[in-house]
N, C-alpha and C positions, 0 to 999 in steps of 0.2 A: 349448573355441573362442574364445571371449570372451575369457582370460585371457590368451593365448596371443596375441590380434588387441590387447590392454592392454599388455603385453610388450612387442612390436613398437613400437608407439606414441611407451613410451618413452622406448627405442631411440634411436628419431628424432630423438624431441624433445631427447633431450640429446646426443645426437650433433652437431644441426645448433643448439644452446645453446654448445657444444662447440668448434664449426668459427667462428660469428660471434663468439662471444671471441676467440681466434685470430685472424680477419684482421683485427680488434681492434687489437692487438696489434702482427701486421705494420705494422697503420698508423701509430702510434705513432711504433715503432722507427725505422720508414722518412723520418719527418717531423723525427724525434731525428737520423739520419745528415743532411737534408737540412739543418736548421738547421744545425749543424754545416757543412755543408760552404762555407753562406752567409758563416760566419765567417770561414772559407779566404779565398775567395774577396774580399772587404774586405779582408784581412790580406796576402790580394797585391795589391794595388792598390797597400797602404799603401808596402808593403818595393817596389815596381816606382818608387814617389816619391822615397822618401829617395838611391838613393847623386843623382838631379838635384838635389836639393835640397844634399849635402854637394861635387857637383861645381861645380854657381855658388858655393853660398859660399867654397870652397876658395879663391880667386886674395883673397877680403879678408880670412880672415882667417889669413894663413900664420903665427902666432903662437899660434894655437889647436888646433895638430893633435890636444892629445890630446882636444879634446871632440870631434874630428871623429873621432879612434878609436875611444869610446867608444859613439858611432851607431854607426858601420858594427860594430862586434863587439856592441853588441844587439841591430841587426838580423839579426847572423849566429844569434845564437841563439836568436832569435823562432822566425827560418827553420827548425831546426832539432829546436824542440820536438813533444813529445808529445803528445793531451789534453789535458782542459781545466786540468786544474790545475797543470802546468807550463808550459804557453797561458800562462795568467793570471801565471805568475809576469814569465814569459820578454819578456812582454806589456808589461807593469808595467816595467820595465828598461826597455826600446822607449821606453818613452812619458821616463822620467826624459829619456832619453841627448838628448831632441827638446827636451824642457822647456829645459834645460842651454842647447842649441846656440839654440835662439830667445834666451833670457837674451842669450845672449852678443851674437849677434846685434843684440840695442839699442844697443853701445855701435859698433857698425860706422855711420856716419849714412848715410855710399854704401850699404851693405847692404842700408840698410832701404828706404832709395827704389830699386833695383835691381825693376824690372815684374814680374823672372823670380821672385823671389822668394816675393815678393809673393802670386804667383800658385800657386805651390807651396807657399807656407803657409796658404795657402783652399783650398788643393783636399786638402791631409791637417788639416784643422782638420773640415775635408765628411767627409773618408775616416773619422778620431776618432771624429762623430757615425751612422756607417752602423756601424759596425765596436759601436758602446756598443748600439746597437737589436740590431743581428743575434743579441749575447750574451741579449741580456733577451730576442729572441726565443726565443733556445735553450731558456735555463734555463723559461722558463713552459711547451718544450718537454716537455723533460726532466719536470719534474713531475707532465704529464699522463701521460707515460708511466710513472713511477715508480708515479705512483699506482695507474695502471690494473694494474701486475703483482704492489702490493702487496697490495689492496681482493677481498672473498671475492666471487663464485668466481672471480673473472679468476685472483687470484695460483695457483691449482689450477696452471688450464691454464698460464700463465708459467711456472710449478716442473717439468711435466710436460715442456714443450719447447725449455728453459733461457735463459728471458728473465730477460736481467740487470737490474735497478736500474743507471742513467748515471747519472756523474757529472757534476755541475755543474759549468759555470766559474763558480769563484769568488774572490774578493780576496784572498788573504795576510793573515796577519794583522799580518805586519808594514807590509801597506800602509795599515792600519785605524787609523793610529795619527792622534790630529790635525798637521795640520802646522804647526809653527809658526815666523812670518813675522818676520823681526828688521827693523826701523827701525830706523838711523839715529839 
């Protein structure tokens, strides 16, 4: 009789342990999904600001159509990107296109003085900071989730229930090269 009670107690403890690990994996997976959606929220804000900026700048920069087209094209590609790796590449292209736009805008004194352009640039800069923070948070949560899916004994539960490692939001290798600034 005591052997049966011990076996039942072990089964209950084992089931309880599995349930605790499973629930912690679910909570971490949900945090990863939430962190990714927070990046989406900030990117949406950025995507909404860009057409306003292009519209305000367009009248002043009639000779710089290529720059405006690059921004518009990069925005469209970024909006269609799927997953952290593809999004990272597309967002870096968009950031580069925006930097080109701001650099060209420096050559137009009346544009630099325009209050709408200044306000939109400030909002984009603020949004860029929010995006950077959201990416950092996402990667932190992915690390916690991936750790949990890979360490003992939770890796066994993760494997049984199909929890897979998540991809980090990383900067592509070509973007890590040192930027060279050439002064005249």
